[in-house]
N, C-alpha and C positions, 0 to 999 in steps of 0.2 A: 477316699480322697486320692487324687492323682499325685504321686510323689514328685512328678515333674513340676507340678504347681508349687509344692512345698519348697523344692530346690530353687525355683524361680523367685518365690517370695523371699527366701533367705538371701539370694544374690542381690535382689532389688533393694532390700533393706540395707545390705552391706554397702551397696554403691551409693544409695541416696542418703543413708544415715550419716550424719556428721555430728558438751556440757561445759562446762565452764572450767576455767583454770582450777587446778587442784589445790586451792588455797583454803585457809580458814579465816574467820572474821572475828575481830575484837571491836566491840562498840560499847558506848555508855554515855553517861553525863558526868561531867567534872564539876564538883562543887567546892566552895571554900568552907571554912569552919563555921560560917553562919548560914550554911545551906543555900548560898546564892550561886547560880551558875557562873562558871568562869569561861570567858571567851579567849581566843587567841593563844590557847595552850598548844605547843608543838609536841606532837606524838611521833616518834621516829623509831623505825625498825627496818633492818636490812636495806638501808639506804633510802627508804621511802619516808616522807614526812607529810603529815596532814595536820590541820588545825581545827580546834573546837570552834563551833559557831557561837552566835550570840546567846543561844540557850544552853551552852556548855556541852552540846552533843558532839561526839566524834565517832568515826568509823574507819578502821584500817584493815587491809588485807595482809595476812602473813602466810609464809609457807607452812603447809601442814606436815605433820609427823616429824617436826623438828623443834628443838628448843629455840624459842624466839624471845629476845629481850626487847621490851618496849620502854622507851625513855620519855618521860613527861617533863617538859621544861616550860617556864613562864618567866617573864621579865621581872615580876614582883613576888614570885613564889619559889619555894625550894623545889629542887628536882626530886622526881620519884621514878622508881623502876619497877617493872613487872616482867616475870619470866613465865611463859606459857608453852604448853605442848598440846596441840589440838589436832583432831582428825580432819580429813578433807571435808570442806563445806560446813564444819561445825561453827556455831556462833557462840562466843563467850561474852557474857555481859559483865562489864567492870565499871563500877561507879566510884572513882577515887575521890577522896577529900584532900585537897592540897593545902598545906599549911605555910603561912608566911613568917612564922616565928621559929619553927623547929624543923630542921631538915629531916625528911623522910626518905632516907637512902637505904635501900636494902632490896632483897629479892623475895618475891612471893612466887612460889612454883605452883602452877595450876595444872592439874591433870584433867583430860577430857572425861575420865571415868568418874570424877567426883559427883557430878550431878546425878548420874545413874545410880551411883552408890547410895545417895540420899533417898532415891525413889525405890530402892530395893530391886533394881533391874540387873539381871545377869547378862553380860556382854560376851559373845563368843567370837573368837578370831576366825575370819573366813579361811585363813591359811590352815588352821587346825581342821576345819570341816573337810577340806579336800584331801588331807593326808590320812585321816583315821579310817581304817577298813570297816566295812559293814556290808551285809547282803543288800541293803538299800542305802548305800552311802549318800550322804547329804546332810542338810540341816537337821532333819528329824532323827537321823542316826546319832547325832551328838546330843540332842535334847534328851534322848532316852538314858543318857549317863548322868543327867542332872537330878538332884534330889526332888522328890515329889512327882517326877514324871515316870510313867510306867507303860510298858508294852511287852506282850508275850508273843509277838508275831514279827519275825524279822523280814517277812515278805511285804509288810505293810508300812506305810509312812505315817499312819495314824497313831495317836498316843493319848493316854488318859492322865489327867493331872489332879492329884489330891482328891481322889474319889469321884471325879467327874467322868463323863464319857467322851467319846470322840467328837460329839457335836457341840461340846461346850468350850471349844478353844477358838479364839480369834486369831486370824492371820492377816497381816497387812504387808503390802509391798509398796514402798514410797507413799505411805499414808493411805493407800487404797485397799479396801477390804477385798480379799480374793476368796473364791469358792472352789469346791471340789464336786465331782459327779455325785448323783444321788443314789443310784441303784447298786453300786458295787457291793458284792456279798463276801468276797474273800480277798485277802491281801495280794495273792498272785495275779488278780485281775487289775490291780490299781495302776500298774505301769509307772508313770512319771509323776512326781510331786510337782505342784505349780512352780515352786521356787527353783530357779536355775542357779546352781552353786557357782558356775563360771562367771556370773554377772554380779555376784553379791559383794557389797562393800562393808556392810555392818549388820550385825544380828543382835537384837535385844530381846530378852525373854523375861516375863514376869509370871510367877506361878500363883499369884493371888494378891489381893489387896491393892489392885492397880487403880489408877486415877480415873476420874469421870470422863476424860477426853477419849478413852477407849470404849469400845462398843458394848453391846448388851449380851454378854455371855457370862457364865458363872465361874469358869475355872482359870483361864490363862490368856496371855497375850503374847504373840510372836510378831515382833515389829522388825521388818527387814528393809534395808535401804540398798538400792542397786548402785553400782559404781558409775561415776562420771569421769570418763577418761580425759587425760590432758595431752596424750600423744598416741600415735598409731601403735597397736599391739594386736597379737593374735595368740590363741592358745588351742591346744589339742589334747584330748584324753581318749585313749582307746584301751579296751580290755575285752575279756571273753564274754562280758555281760553287755557290751555295747560300746558306745563312744559319744563324744561331744566335741564341738568346736565353737569358738567364740572369736569375735573381732572387735577391736576398739577403733573408732574413726573420729577424727577431729578436723574441722575446717581450718583454713589458714588464718582467718580472722578470729578464731576461737569462739565464735558465736554458736556454731553448731557442733554437736558431738553426739555420739551414740555408741552403745554397746549392744551387740546382737549375738545370739547363740542358737545353735541347733543341737538337738539331742536325739539319740536312738538307744533303745533299751530292749534286751531280749533276756527273759528270765528262765529260759529252758535249762540252762546250766544248773539252776537252783531247783527247779521243779523236778527235774529228772533224778534228783537225789532223794526224793520222797518214796514212800512205799508203793504208790500207784504208778504203774507203767503206763505211759501215755504217748500219743502223737500230739505234740504241743507246738502250735505255730503262733507265737505272739508277735505283735508289731506295735511298739510304743514309740512315737516320734512327736516332737514338737519344735516349733520355731518361736523365738521370743526376742523382743527388742525394747530398749529404753532409749528414747530420743529426747534431746534437750536443746532448747533454743533460747538464747539471751536476746530478747527484743530490745531492751534498754537496761540501764542500770537499775531501774525500778521494777521492770516487768520481765518475768521469765515464764517460759512455756515448756511443758514436757508431755511425752506420749509413752504409755506402756501398753504393749500389745503381745498377745499370745495366741497361737493356733496349735491345738493338740489333738492327736488322733490315737486312740488306744484300741487296737483290735486284739481280740482274745479268742482263738480257735483251739478248743480243747476236746480231745477224743480219748477218754480213758480206755485202757485195754484190760489190765489185770491189777489186782492188789493183793499183797501178801503181808500180813501183820501178825507178829507174835506179841502176846501180852500175858498177864496173869502172874503167878508166883513161880518160884523155883520148884516147889512141891507139886504144883498143878499148872504147868504151862498150857496155855491155850493158843489157838490160832484161828485166824479168819482168812479165808481165801475167797476172792470176789472176781467174777468175770463180768465185763461190761459190754454193753452194746449201745450205740448212739453217740451223740456228740453235743457240744455246747458252742454256740457262736454268739459272742458278745461284742459290742462296739460302743465306745464312748467318744464322741467328738465334741470338743469345747472350743469356743471362740471368745476372746476377751479383749476389750480395748478400753483405755482410760486416758482422758486428758486432764492435765493439772496445770493451772496457771497461778502464779504468785505475783502479787502486786504490793509494793511498799508505798502505802499512802503517805507515810511520813517516816522519819528515822525510827520512831518508836511504835509504829502501827503497821501491821502487815495483814493482808487479806489473801485467802486462797480459795479458788473455785475448783472443785473436782467433780468430774462426771465420768461414769463408767457404764459399760454394757457387757453382760455375760450371757452367752447362749450355749446351752448344752443339749445335745441330741443323743439319747441313750437307748440301747436295746439289749435285752437279755433273752435269748432264745435257746432252749435246750430240751432235749428228749434223751434221757439216759436210763437204761435198764441195768440194774445191778443184781446179779444172781450170786448168792453167797452160800457158803458152808462154814459152820462154826463148830469147833470141837476141840478135844484134847490133842496136843501135838507132842512130837518128839523134840525135846529142848535142844538136841544137838544137830538137828537137820533143818534145812530150809523149809519154810512153810509153803506147802502146795496142797492141792486137792488130794493128791495121792497119799500123803503121809499124815492126814488127819485121822487119828486112831479111833476116836469115838465121836460120832456126830451128835452135837447137842441142839443144833438148830440149822434149818435149811430153808431157803425161801428166796424171795426177790422183791425189789423195790423199783418202781417206775416213777421217775420225776419228770415233770413237764412244766415249761414256762414259756409264755409269750408276753414279756413285760416291755413296754415302750414308754418313754418319757421325753417330753420336749419342754424345756424351761427357758424363759427369758427374764433376766433380772436387770433392771435399770436403776441407776443411782445418780442423784445430783446433790452436791453438798457445798456449803460455804463455811469457811473456818476463819477465825480471826485471832490475832495475838497483839496485845497492847501492854506496854511496860511503863512503869513509873518507878524510877530509882531501883529499890530492892524488891519491888512487887511486880507481878505479871498477871494479866487477866487473859484467859483463853476461852473461846466460845465457838459453837458450831451449830448448824441446822442442816438437816438432811431429809430428803424424800426418796423413798424406795418403792418401786412397783415390781411385784413378782407375778409373772403369768406362768401357770403350770398346767400342762396337759399330760395326763398320766393314765395309762391302761395297765391293769394288773390281771393276769390270768396265770394262775400257778396252782398245780395240784400234785398230790402224791398218792400212789396206790401201793399198798403193802400186801404181799402174799407170804404166808408162813406155813410151811409144810403142806402146800396146796390149798390153803384156805385164805380167803380175803379177810384181813384184819379190819374190823369195823372202826369208824371214827369215834373217838372218845366223847365227843360233845353232842352227838346225835342219838336220840332215844330210838333204839331199834328192837325188833323182836329178839328173844334169846337165841343165840347161835349155838346149837347143840349138835353140830355136825361131828362125825358122820352118822350118828345114831338116829337123828331125825333130820328131815329135809328143811333147809333154811328158806323161809318164805319172804324175808325182808329184801329191800332193794340193795344192790351192790353199789356202795358209795366210796369215793376216795377217802383215804385216811385224813388228808388235809385238802381243802379246796378254798382258794382265795380268788375272788373275781370282783373287780371294781373298775369303774371309769370315773375319773375326776378331772373336771376343768375348773380351775380355781384361780382367782386373782386376789393378791394380798397387797394392800396399800399401807405404807408405814410412814409416819413422821417421827423423827427423833431429833434430839438436840442435847447440848450440854453447855455448862458454864463452870469454870473453875478459877480459883484465885491462889496464887503462890506468893509466899513472902519468906525472905531470909532476915532473921533478926538475932538477938542475943539475950541470954538470961545470965546475968553476971558476966563471967568470962567465957561461958560456953556458947557455941554457935547453935542456932535453932532454925529449923525450916518447917513451914506450915503449908499444907495444901488442902483446900476445902472446895468441894464441887458437887454438882448434882446433874443427873441425866434424866431424860424423860423419853418415853416412846408411846405413841398412839397407833393402833393398827386395827384393821378390819379385814375379815376373810369373806369373800363372796364367790359364787359359782352358779352353775346352771340349776342345781337343785338344792343349794345351801345358801344361807345368808346369816353371817355371824354378827354379833353385836360389837359395837365399838368398845375397845378397851384401851386403858391408859395406865401406865405405871411411872413412878418417880423413884430414882435411886440416888440418895445422898451418899457421898463418899468422902473420906478424909485421910490424910497422912500427917504424921508428926515425927520429926527426926531431931535428934540432939547429939552433938559432938562435944563431950565434956572437955574441959581444959586440963587434960591429963597428959602424962608422958606417953601413955599408950595411945596409939591411933585407933580409936574405937568410936563407932556410931551405933546408937540405939534407935530403933524405928517401931512405931505403932501405927498400923493402918487397917482400914476396913470400911465397913458401911453396909448398906442395903443394896444387894445386887439382884437384878432381874434378868431372866432370859425369856423374852416373848417367843412363842413357838415358830419355828421355821416349818416348811412344808412337811418334812419327814416326821416332825413331832405332832402334826395334826392328824396323821394317818394311823389308824389303829391296826391291830394284828389282822383284821379282815380286809384291810385296804380301804376302808371307808373313812372319809375326812370328817372330823368333828370341828366345825368352825369356831366353837366357843372354848377351845382349850385355853386355859389361862397361862400367864407367864409363871414359870417356876421362880421362887423367891429364896434368897439366901442371905442371912445375916452372917457376915464374914469378918473375922478378926485375926490379924497376923501380928505377932510380936517377934522382933528379930534383933540380932546383934551381929555387927560386922566389924571384924578385928583384923587390921593390917599389921604385920610384924615381919621381922627378918629372922631367918634360920639358916645357918651355914653361910651367913652374909649374903643371902639371896631373898627376894621378896616372896611372901606368902600371905594368904588370906584365909581366915576361918569364919564361916557364916553359920549361924544357928537361927532357925525359925520354928516357932510354935504357932499352930493355927487351929481354928475351930470354925466350923460352918454349921449353922442351924437352918435347915431347908424346909419350906412348906410349899403347898400346892405342887408337890412332886409328881412328875409324869413318869411312872415307872416303866422299865424297859427290860428286854432280854437281848443278849449279844450272842450271835452265832458267827464265829470268825470275826469279821469286821462289820457285819450287818446288824443294825439296831432296829428292833421293833418296839414301838411304844404302845402303852395301853390307852393313851390319849384321854385320860379322865381326871387327872389332878387329885387323885384320892389317897395320897400318901404324904407322910412326913419323913424326914431323914436327917441325919447328921454326919459330919466327917470331922475327925480330929487327928492330929498327928504332929510329928516332930521330924525336922530335916536338918542334916549337917552336911557341910561341904568344906573340904580343905583343898585349896589349889595353890599352885606356885611352881617354882623352878626346882623340882626334885632333882632334875638333871640340869646343870647350867645351860641357859639359853633356850630351854624348852619349857612349855607349860603343860602340866599334868594335874589331875585332880582325883580325889576320892569322895564318893557321895554315899550317904546312908540315910534311909528314911523309914519311919514307922507310921502306919496309917490304919485307922479303923473307921469304917463307914457302914452304917446300917439304915434300913428303911422300915417304916411301919405302914403297911397297906391296909386301909379300912379298919384300923385299930385292932388288927389281928395279933400284933406283937412285932418286935424288932427282929429282923433277919439281915444277914449280910447282903450288901448290894453287889451287883455283878462286877464292880471294879474295886472290891475290897482286897487290895494288895497289901497285906499286913507288913511285910518287911521287904526292903529293897537295898541292895548294895551294888555299887557300880564303880569302875575304875577306868580312867582314860590315862594312858601312860605313853610318853615319848622318850626315846633314848637313842644313843648312837654308840658305835664301837669306839672306845678310847683311842686306839691306835689307827683306826680308819674312820674318821668322823663323817666321811661322806656316805657311810653305810648306816641307814636309819632303821629304827624299830618303832612300831606303833602297835599298841595293845588296847583293845576295847573289850572290857569284861563287865558282864551284867548277871546278877543273881536276883530273882524275884520269887517270893513264896507263891504257892498256887492260888489261882483265882477261883471263886465260886463258879459253878456252871456245869455244863455237860449233862443237864437233866433231860429226860425224854420229853418229846413234844407233849404239850398240854399238861404236863405234870404240875402239881401244886407245889410251889417252892416252900410253902410252910410244912409240907409233909415230906419233901425230898430235898435235902441239902447235900451237895457233893462238891469237892474241890479237886481241881486238876493238880497234877504233880508240879513241883517247883520247876521254875524256868532257869536254866543254867546255860550260859553261852559265852564263849570267848572267841573273838576274831583277832587275828594277828597279821601284821604286814611288815615286810622287809623291803627297803628301797635303796637302790644305789643312785646317789645324787651326783650327776655329772656337772651341773651348773645350778647355782642359786645366787642370792644377793651377795654372799660372802666369797664367791669364787672369782679368782683372777685368772684370765686366760690370755695367752699371747695373741697379738693382732692377726697372726697368720693361722691360728688354730681355727678349725671349722666350728668349734663350739662358741666362738665369739658372737655368732648370730643369735644365740639363745640367751634369754634372761633366766629361764628355768628349764631343766631337762633331767628327768629321772625315769628309771625303769624299776618296777617292783613286782613282788610276788605276795599274794594275799591268801591266807588260809581261814576260811569261814568255819565256825564251829570246830575249832581245832581239837577239842577233846571228844568230838562226835557224840555229844549228849542227845538223848532222845527227848525232845520237848514236844508236848502235845498242846494244840490250840483249842480243840473241841473233842467230843466223843461221838462216835457213830453207835447208835443203839440198835442192836439186833434182837428181834423178838422171837420167842419160842412159844408157839400156839398151845403146846401140850402142858408145859410146866408153868406157863404164864410169866416166866422170867424174862427180864430184859438185860442184856449184857452190854457193858460199856467198852467199846473198842476205841482206844485213843487214835486220834488223827495226828500223826507225828509231823513236825515241821522238817526243815532241811537237815541233812546229815553233813558230814565234813565235805567241803568243796574247795578246790584250788582255783585261783584266778591269777592272771598276769595282767599288769597295767603299765601303760606308758603315759607320762605327763610331759608336755612341752609348752613353753611360752616364748614367743618372740618379742 
């Protein structure tokens, strides 16, 4: 793509882009003690007054992020008051009962987090996301510190939740489902996550037991809302890993507004810290915008657009890796020839319109189009020497003392994919007093054109290693001549042109009520999806699944602020294209939806410690899975069996303590225990690839007591080793191996010149900034050697295979500048 076009598109969006005032909304129906609607009630706040209509309905806008007092007065009824603090564009439903014989004077404080607390949703502050250091800083970097969320790859934005894999997580931006490229094999190829942190207003995350209104995945939901600006603003971030810029624009009449951002990323600083010496030329760049238009008081329109280009040019030169034990140190030295050229271009656009049919009935129409063009082309020859090494010297060909294996591997690929995914969806919201009904219907068409050509030839000590799944004559070289054909060790060739049509929908009912003096919330819902896979040479049968789900929460009338939740149901994941394709690249159109019976029991306790707010959350969960589509993971590449011949389960316990360990800053500590196993074709239970037994994480913010403008940010993660690293085609029931534990600490220091608490003189040049800071980040501060996979080197004489760990990044220093006007 021509960068001039990207720059032009960015400038065009900045100039032509122009959300609504950054207010919150309170609405409801006012009743008397006999449940009759009360008209002509005056509701006043911040100098604004509205009246309830003949049906008792009222709606009033209040400033967001502030305590707002609402006063309800009527000529024949006693006055009431309500105090709320809401986020921008949040809608709070309040249905008061006004009494004519007893005065109801008092304050009810409502926090915007209460509703999400009842639903078991974790909210992450966007300000925390931008501050916390990480090799792949952003929303996913923070998610990995939450309980139940695991990742052993700092170069990847993908994550696993409670035993699921990377394909089992839903991601929404402004209620619109977003997608990632299909072919990516390693984290260093990923480039940019779809979500632009500079544009984010709110982040909600659920690790399980989520409601029916969310889509058909088994593990988690990440629900992101982009910012709607109320005034002009601009921000800039620059570091040794790249940079980003964003601009907020608003029209004079406040009907138009937009936030637009451009990002650039270069991972060479991180990749150059690995064992492999390379010529590495990455280019990751995207432009993204969110435009809003208020057509009328009842009708609103918005557009979300993204253009992304990820170019990955990789030319490995040499690799030197030490491993083994202190008594028997070993070394692998590799010389490379060839290169890899990958490119992932994605284009995404979505329109969303919201129409208020009546004060209590809202309809939304959402349409989106996602187009991805991907290529993976590489020819890489690796010539290796494996042997005993001197533990005190650098690993080179020259100081390998005793050679155990020598040979070469040639890897070739010409993989190309073109996918077009179109969606159209209608959603509705209807409320009756303390109850709400939500429903939706969606049609999706996926058109996939995919060519896979991938093979590997292995030579060990001058002899071609035969493929393990092909019956060949006995190879008894050099004593007898080999008469069989020379075949690649692995050879995958397939061409797939497929179309997938899906119809899905949901309906759910919410109600708040009481049991005695305790508050109770119910949510009951059901989803369905019907789909069919067709293509030039395949025709699948029509399939349909139903997924009933429920949530129950109770807040006892105790002195302790505590909520108990029970949620779960029957969850289905109809196969996406990658799940239809088996290890040989062939599409099985009749792959069934994976099914999970999911139960989550949790406790949420708010309390004060050191006179500061804290929260302790405990969750116990169990998943029973059937029709499981087993898979293997190599780095971030997932390969499915596409046969639904397994059963599985996942069980675990998660804890999280968060609060103001340091006054004015939010920090948290997470701990998780997980066990997940699968049973393939009744062979017995073995660990799944995502069986991350123990997880500990800490996110900590602090500042120097005598110099509060100097901030410290710590991101600490410890995960026990994952299963995996087995040789190609090995039987997992005969070979079980775990990688070493993953230990990583990223730390950042920042000097804050300007923030919301800073007061500057009018003549000071800093008065032009709302935020300004300069910082230093140290990734992997303790320089731990973490492995993501193993490279298996074969010895033709002894028939041994040696596992050489593929280490992730070592200690890396970064400098970062943040500014906002």
